[in-house]
C-alpha positions in Angstrom: 0.3 0.0 -0.1 1.2 3.2 -0.7 -0.1 5.1 2.8 -2.7 7.2 1.1 -5.7 8.3 3.6 -8.1 7.6 0.1 -9.5 4.6 -0.1 -10.3 2.4 -3.3 -13.3 1.6 -4.7 -12.3 -2.7 -3.7 -11.4 -1.2 0.2 -14.3 0.6 0.0 -16.2 -2.3 -1.5 -14.1 -4.7 1.8 -15.2 -2.2 4.4 -18.9 -2.6 3.3 -18.5 -6.9 3.5 -16.0 -7.1 6.4 -17.6 -9.7 8.1 -18.0 -11.9 5.5 -13.9 -11.3 5.1 -12.8 -11.7 8.0 -15.0 -14.2 8.2 -13.3 -16.2 5.5 -9.7 -15.6 6.5 -10.9 -17.0 10.5 -12.3 -20.6 8.6 -9.4 -20.7 6.5 -6.9 -19.8 9.2 -8.5 -21.8 12.2 -8.9 -25.4 9.3 -5.3 -25.0 8.9 -4.1 -24.8 11.9 -6.5 -27.8 12.7 -4.1 -29.5 10.8 -1.7 -28.2 12.3 -2.1 -29.4 15.6 -3.6 -33.0 14.8 0.2 -33.4 12.3 1.7 -32.3 15.8 0.3 -34.9 17.1 1.6 -37.6 14.5 5.2 -35.5 14.6 7.4 -38.2 17.3 10.9 -38.1 16.0 13.1 -35.6 13.6 12.0 -37.4 10.4 8.7 -36.6 11.6 9.4 -33.3 12.3 12.1 -32.3 9.1 10.9 -34.7 6.0 7.4 -35.7 7.6 8.3 -39.3 8.2 9.3 -40.0 4.7 5.5 -40.7 4.5 3.9 -39.5 1.2 3.7 -40.7 -2.5 4.8 -38.9 -5.3 1.5 -37.1 -6.2 0.7 -35.4 -2.8 4.4 -34.0 -2.1 4.0 -33.2 -6.2 1.2 -31.2 -4.7 3.0 -29.9 -1.5 5.3 -28.8 -3.6 3.2 -26.6 -5.9 1.8 -25.4 -2.7 5.6 -24.4 -2.0 6.6 -22.8 -5.1 3.5 -21.0 -6.2 4.0 -18.6 -3.5 2.4 -14.4 -3.1 5.0 -13.4 -6.0 3.0 -16.0 -8.1 -0.1 -15.3 -6.7 0.0 -11.4 -6.9 3.5 -10.6 -8.0 3.1 -11.7 -11.3 -0.5 -10.7 -12.0 0.3 -7.5 -11.0 3.8 -7.1 -12.8 2.3 -8.3 -16.0 -0.9 -6.6 -15.2 1.6 -2.9 -15.5 4.2 -4.5 -17.8 2.4 -6.5 -20.4 5.0 -9.0 -21.6 8.3 -8.4 -20.5 5.9 -8.9 -16.8 5.1 -12.8 -18.4 9.1 -13.6 -18.3 8.2 -14.5 -14.5 5.6 -17.2 -15.7 8.1 -18.7 -18.1 11.6 -18.4 -16.1 9.6 -19.9 -12.6 8.4 -22.9 -14.9 11.1 -23.3 -17.4 13.4 -23.5 -13.7 12.2 -27.0 -13.3 13.4 -29.3 -16.4 16.9 -27.4 -13.5 15.4 -28.8 -11.1 14.3 -32.7 -12.3 16.9 -33.5 -14.7 19.9 -32.1 -12.2 19.4 -32.5 -8.7 15.9 -34.2 -7.2 17.1 -38.0 -7.4 20.4 -37.7 -6.7 19.7 -35.4 -4.1 17.0 -37.6 -2.4 19.5 -40.5 -2.2 22.4 -38.6 -1.2 21.4 -36.7 1.9 18.9 -37.4 4.8 17.4 -34.0 5.9 19.4 -30.7 4.3 21.7 -29.9 1.4 24.4 -29.5 3.9 23.8 -33.1 4.1 24.9 -33.9 0.6 27.6 -31.7 1.1 29.2 -33.5 4.4 29.4 -36.6 3.0 31.9 -36.4 1.0 33.9 -33.1 2.5 34.8 -32.1 5.9 31.4 -31.5 7.9 31.4 -28.7 10.2 33.1 -25.7 7.6 30.3 -27.2 5.2 27.4 -27.5 6.9 28.5 -23.8 8.8 28.4 -22.6 4.8 25.2 -24.6 3.5 23.7 -23.0 7.2 23.9 -19.4 6.8 23.5 -19.6 2.8 20.0 -21.6 3.6 18.8 -18.9 6.0 20.1 -15.9 3.8 18.1 -17.3 1.1 15.0 -18.2 2.9 14.4 -14.5 4.6 15.1 -13.0 1.2 12.2 -14.8 0.2 10.3 -14.3 3.0 10.6 -11.0 2.5 8.0 -11.4 -0.2 5.9 -13.5 1.6 5.8 -10.4 4.0 5.2 -7.6 1.5 2.2 -9.6 0.1 0.6 -10.3 3.0 1.1 -6.5 4.1 -0.6 -5.8 0.8 -3.3 -7.5 0.7 -5.0 -7.4 3.6 -4.5 -4.0 3.8 -7.0 -3.8 0.8 -9.3 -6.1 2.1 -9.7 -4.0 5.8 -8.6 -0.7 4.2 -5.9 -0.7 6.7 -4.0 2.0 4.8 -1.4 3.5 7.7 1.6 2.1 8.4 1.0 0.8 12.3 -2.0 -1.3 10.5 0.3 -3.2 8.1 3.2 -3.5 11.3 0.1 -5.4 12.6 -0.8 -7.3 9.8 2.6 -8.4 8.9 3.3 -10.0 12.7 0.5 -11.0 12.9 1.2 -13.9 9.5 4.7 -14.1 11.2 2.6 -15.2 14.3 0.7 -17.9 12.4 3.4 -19.3 10.3 5.5 -19.6 13.5 2.5 -21.7 15.1 2.2 -23.9 11.6 5.9 -24.5 12.0 6.4 -24.8 15.8 3.6 -27.1 16.2 2.7 -29.3 12.9 6.6 -29.4 11.8 6.8 -30.9 8.0 3.7 -33.0 8.5 1.8 -30.4 9.1 3.3 -28.1 6.6 3.1 -30.7 3.9 -0.7 -30.7 4.6 -1.3 -27.2 4.6 0.8 -26.4 1.1 -1.7 -29.5 -0.3 -4.6 -27.9 0.9 -3.4 -24.5 -0.2 -2.9 -25.8 -3.3 -6.1 -27.2 -4.7 -7.1 -24.2 -2.9 -5.0 -22.0 -5.5 -5.4 -24.0 -8.6 -9.4 -23.6 -7.8 -9.4 -20.4 -7.6 -7.5 -19.4 -10.5 -9.1 -21.8 -12.9 -12.3 -19.9 -11.3 -11.4 -16.5 -12.5 -9.7 -17.5 -15.6 -12.7 -18.8 -17.2 -14.9 -16.1 -16.0 -12.0 -13.6 -17.7 -12.5 -16.0 -20.7 -15.8 -16.0 -20.7 -16.1 -12.0 -20.4 -14.0 -12.4 -24.0 -16.2 -15.0 -25.5 -13.1 -17.6 -25.1 -10.9 -14.8 -27.6 -7.4 -14.5 -26.5 -6.7 -11.9 -28.8 -9.6 -9.4 -28.3 -8.6 -9.9 -24.1 -4.9 -8.6 -25.4 -6.3 -6.3 -27.6 -8.3 -4.7 -24.6 -5.6 -5.0 -22.2 -3.1 -3.4 -24.8 -5.9 -1.0 -25.1 -6.1 -0.2 -21.6 -2.7 0.1 -20.5 -2.2 3.2 -22.3 0.5 1.8 -24.5 -0.2 0.5 -27.0 0.8 -2.5 -28.6 3.7 -1.9 -27.2 2.1 -3.4 -24.3 2.4 -6.9 -26.0 6.2 -6.5 -26.8 9.1 -6.5 -25.8 10.8 -3.7 -24.0 8.2 -2.3 -21.4 9.8 -2.7 -18.3 13.1 -4.1 -20.0 14.4 -1.2 -22.5 16.2 -1.8 -26.2 19.1 -0.3 -24.7 21.9 -2.3 -23.2 21.9 -2.4 -19.7 18.4 -3.0 -20.0 18.7 -6.4 -21.9 21.3 -6.9 -19.7 18.8 -6.7 -15.9 15.6 -9.0 -18.4 19.1 -11.6 -19.1 20.2 -11.3 -15.6 16.5 -12.2 -13.8 15.6 -15.1 -17.0 19.3 -16.7 -15.1 18.2 -16.5 -11.8 14.6 -18.2 -12.6 15.9 -20.9 -14.4 18.3 -21.8 -12.2 17.4 -20.7 -8.7 14.8 -23.5 -8.4 17.5 -26.1 -7.7 18.9 -24.1 -5.5 16.4 -23.1 -3.2 16.3 -24.5 0.3 12.7 -24.7 0.9 12.4 -26.8 -2.9 15.4 -29.2 -1.8 14.1 -30.3 1.7 10.9 -31.5 0.3 12.4 -34.1 -1.7 13.2 -36.0 1.6 9.5 -36.2 2.5 9.2 -38.9 0.1 10.1 -43.0 0.4 12.4 -43.2 -2.6 14.0 -41.5 -5.1 11.4 -42.7 -7.3 8.6 -41.0 -5.7 10.9 -38.1 -5.6 11.0 -38.1 -9.5 7.5 -38.6 -9.8 6.8 -35.5 -7.6 8.7 -33.0 -9.3 6.7 -34.5 -12.4 3.9 -33.7 -11.1 4.4 -30.1 -10.1 5.9 -29.5 -13.5 2.3 -30.1 -14.2 0.2 -28.9 -11.7 2.5 -25.8 -11.8 2.7 -25.8 -15.7 -1.0 -24.8 -15.9 -1.1 -22.8 -13.5 1.7 -20.2 -15.3 -0.5 -20.6 -17.8 -3.4 -19.3 -16.1 -1.4 -16.2 -15.1 -2.0 -14.8 -18.6 -6.0 -14.4 -17.7 -5.6 -12.9 -14.5 -1.9 -10.6 -15.6 -3.9 -9.6 -18.9 -7.2 -9.2 -17.1 -6.4 -7.5 -14.9 -4.5 -5.0 -17.4 -7.9 -4.9 -19.6 -10.5 -4.8 -16.7 -9.2 -3.3 -13.7 -6.4 -1.0 -15.6 -3.2 0.0 -14.6 -3.9 3.3 -13.0 -6.8 1.5 -10.6 -3.9 -0.9 -9.9 -1.2 0.8 -9.1 -3.3 3.7 -6.8 -4.0 0.6 -4.8 -0.8 -0.5 -5.0 2.1 1.1 -6.3 4.1 -2.5 -6.6 0.6 -3.8 -8.7 0.5 -7.0 -5.7 -3.2 -6.4 -5.4 -3.7 -6.8 -9.2 -5.2 -10.8 -8.6 -7.8 -9.7 -6.0 -8.9 -6.3 -7.8 -10.0 -8.3 -10.6 -11.7 -10.6 -8.6 -13.6 -8.1 -7.5 -14.5 -6.3 -10.8 -15.1 -9.9 -13.0 -17.7 -10.6 -10.1 -20.0 -7.7 -10.1 -17.5 -4.6 -9.3 -16.9 -2.4 -6.2 -19.9 -2.4 -4.0 -21.5 -5.9 -5.2 -22.4 -8.9 -3.1 -20.8 -10.2 -6.0 -17.6 -9.1 -6.2 -17.4 -9.1 -2.7 -17.7 -12.3 -2.2 -15.2 -13.4 -5.4 -12.5 -10.7 -3.4 -12.9 -12.5 -1.0 -12.4 -15.9 -1.8 -9.7 -15.4 -3.7 -8.0 -13.0 -0.7 -8.6 -16.0 1.3 -7.0 -18.5 -1.2 -3.5 -15.6 -1.6 -3.7 -15.2 2.2 -3.8 -19.3 2.4 -0.7 -18.4 -0.2 1.3 -17.0 2.0 0.9 -18.6 5.3 2.2 -22.3 3.1 4.7 -20.1 1.9 6.0 -19.4 4.5 5.7 -22.1 6.7 7.3 -23.8 4.4 10.4 -21.6 4.2 10.3 -20.8 8.0 11.0 -24.9 8.4 13.5 -25.0 5.5 15.8 -22.0 7.7 14.9 -23.5 11.0 15.9 -26.9 10.8 19.0 -26.4 8.6 20.3 -24.1 11.5 18.7 -26.4 14.7 20.3 -29.7 12.2 23.2 -27.6 10.6 24.8 -25.6 12.8 23.4 -26.6 16.3 23.9 -30.2 16.0 26.7 -30.9 13.9 29.1 -27.1 13.8 28.6 -26.2 18.0 27.5 -29.7 19.4 29.7 -31.8 17.5 26.6 -34.6 17.7 26.2 -34.5 21.0 22.9 -33.7 20.9 19.3 -35.7 21.1 16.5 -35.7 18.6 14.0 -33.9 21.2 17.0 -31.1 21.8 17.5 -30.8 18.2 14.0 -30.6 17.8 13.4 -27.9 20.2 16.6 -26.0 19.1 14.4 -26.0 15.5 11.3 -24.4 17.2 13.2 -21.8 18.4 14.8 -21.0 15.4 11.3 -20.9 13.9 10.8 -17.8 16.1 13.9 -16.2 15.7 13.6 -16.4 12.4 9.9 -15.6 11.8 11.1 -12.6 13.7 13.6 -11.0 11.5 11.4 -12.0 8.9 8.6 -9.4 10.9 11.0 -6.7 11.3 12.9 -6.9 7.1 9.3 -7.4 5.9 7.4 -4.2 7.5 10.7 -2.0 5.7 9.9 -3.6 2.4 6.3 -2.7 1.2 7.7 -1.4 -2.0 8.7 -3.6 -3.7 6.8 -5.9 -6.0 6.6 -9.5 -4.6 8.0 -10.9 -7.7 10.5 -9.0 -8.3 11.8 -9.8 -4.3 11.8 -13.2 -5.2 13.6 -12.9 -7.8 16.4 -11.9 -5.6 16.4 -14.8 -3.2 16.3 -17.2 -6.8 19.3 -15.6 -7.4 21.0 -16.0 -3.9 20.1 -19.7 -4.5 21.6 -20.0 -7.6 25.0 -18.2 -6.9 25.5 -20.0 -3.3 23.8 -23.4 -3.4 23.6 -24.5 -6.8 27.3 -24.8 -7.7 27.7 -26.4 -4.4 25.2 -29.2 -5.4 25.7 -29.8 -8.6 30.0 -29.3 -8.0 29.8 -32.0 -4.7 27.6 -34.8 -7.1 28.8 -34.6 -10.8 32.6 -33.7 -9.9 35.9 -35.5 -8.6 37.8 -33.0 -7.4 35.5 -31.0 -6.4 37.0 -30.1 -2.4 36.1 -28.6 0.5 37.4 -25.5 0.2 36.3 -25.4 -3.3 32.7 -25.4 -1.6 33.5 -22.9 0.8 34.7 -20.2 -2.2 31.9 -21.3 -3.8 29.1 -20.6 -1.3 30.5 -17.6 0.6 32.0 -15.9 -2.8 28.3 -16.2 -4.4 26.7 -15.4 -0.8 28.5 -12.5 0.0 28.8 -10.9 -4.5 24.7 -11.6 -4.5 23.5 -9.6 -1.6 26.1 -7.3 -2.2 25.3 -6.5 -5.8 21.7 -6.6 -4.6 22.8 -3.6 -1.8 24.0 -1.3 -4.3 22.0 -2.4 -6.5 18.3 -0.2 -8.0 16.5 -2.5 -5.5 17.9 -0.2 -2.3 18.3 3.0 -3.4 18.4 6.1 -6.6 14.4 5.5 -7.7 10.8 5.8 -6.5 10.6 3.1 -6.1 13.8 1.7 -4.3 13.9 0.6 -0.6 15.3 3.9 0.3 14.0 6.2 -2.7 15.9 8.9 -0.8 18.8 7.7 -0.8 21.5 7.2 -3.9 24.4 4.5 -3.7 23.0 2.6 -6.6 26.3 1.7 -8.1 25.6 -1.2 -9.4 23.3 -1.0 -12.5 21.4 -4.0 -12.4 18.4 -4.3 -10.5 19.4 -8.3 -10.4 22.8 -9.8 -9.9 22.6 -13.7 -11.5 24.5 -12.7 -14.8 27.5 -11.6 -12.5 27.3 -13.9 -9.2 25.7 -16.7 -10.7 28.9 -17.6 -12.8 30.8 -15.8 -10.0 29.7 -18.9 -7.5 30.7 -22.0 -10.2 33.9 -20.1 -10.8 35.1 -19.8 -7.4 33.9 -23.3 -6.5 36.5 -24.7 -9.3 39.3 -21.9 -8.4 39.1 -23.7 -4.2 39.5 -26.9 -5.8 42.7 -26.1 -7.9 43.9 -23.9 -5.2 44.2 -26.5 -2.6 46.3 -29.1 -1.6 43.2 -31.3 0.2 43.4 -34.1 -1.6 40.1 -35.1 -2.8 38.8 -38.5 -1.3 38.0 -41.3 -4.0 36.8 -43.2 -1.9 33.8 -41.7 -1.1 33.5 -40.3 -4.2 32.8 -42.8 -5.7 30.0 -44.2 -2.8 28.2 -40.9 -2.7 28.1 -41.5 -7.2 26.7 -45.3 -7.1 25.1 -43.9 -3.6 23.2 -40.8 -5.6 22.7 -42.7 -8.8 21.2 -46.3 -7.1 19.8 -45.1 -3.6 21.3 -47.2 -2.3 22.1 -46.3 1.7 19.6 -43.9 1.2 18.3 -42.9 4.1 
């Protein structure tokens, strides 16, 4: 929200039907908390808490991965980006979808075979345990917090729209509430509770998106050309709305920015901690592969429907109304739902707005739970149990540590989320993808597929990718130098690209290679051979 004292039509309508909206929200939150409490009672040991007892089928895990992946950025951020920038906004949809091929072909099966609970389990198998666990744990927490920021921004924009809460204080309370609920999900339900919430949320999100898509296409007599033509007309940009260059211009820097974003989106998924730990919730590598196949199908269908969401919002709501509600476009999908249901003030519009917003809120809660679980599990299992306590800890102590870490990480995310409300949710997630692709992906691939890889190579790759990507983000236009930046009044945007992927991802790979070549440490050929057999066959996997 912009903080303007004037309510939009949507906010006014929400005020009139506030009882309905609050009831729907309350029903969903109560239902998912009930699922979480039930799952918490089934959680008996670390395998249950971290990996859901490895009891989920490929289809169930595919739904849960979809629920984890289709975040506030997908539902709110991408729809907003397409509604404001047309063709260029759709790059997010394409990038997020294509990224799954990298995860399927290179990571899913070997990772499931080689690890136990976290990414660091794979690295520690053939490298020095304490330093690589420290590095991997640090990277996991940083990536998760970047991703959590996007969800907090989405939550703040969404609930502020519904309740007509335009003040800074109201938004802080909203973000605080989301943070509290996500911590409850993780501390009570662990991976079992989080997975079931994600499955429910994925079904609701696909159903809600399908409903809006059908209504939008029906409005234009199922003629996509008419939809795109009206969107271009209402955008005020004409044919340029349907062509490349509106957000990413045609000068050299803009083209590089476009390539950098695409690289981060395509390579980032295979390094995202909250996606990687989902591969451990199934009993076999075959089920892990099947779950990714299901996820590709579900996510692919969803991203195709974002065409209707984004261009439908541009055609029926209009960019001016969208930016008046939220300057980054994060409320485009709920505003479209209200418009297609009958418009502001109508009962049909209010019902559809409430339903879609409840689904979006469900999306946020499920994703933040998955992210918080990934980062708290990494802290407890990698940093606490194996680095600080050096293995001298019980499962009970480890789980308690994970729950405490969830509270701390939740608090950090709430504080950062309060300051990041100006940014587009999809753009924030793209930054998380860039950090994951720079720090995590090179290390995972080298560890699984390169015999000469060493501990020093892993440390150079993780810390080098992490430090370079975060530093470039700090000195990029995301934080300063323009009205939509995090600190619009300041100017320290020395790095011209909004996404660091083009520089930091190749640097992560280069440092991993150099670090391995410039060390006296001799790689353990026997351990690598064992890991290779295990990653390919599943022999000896937990």
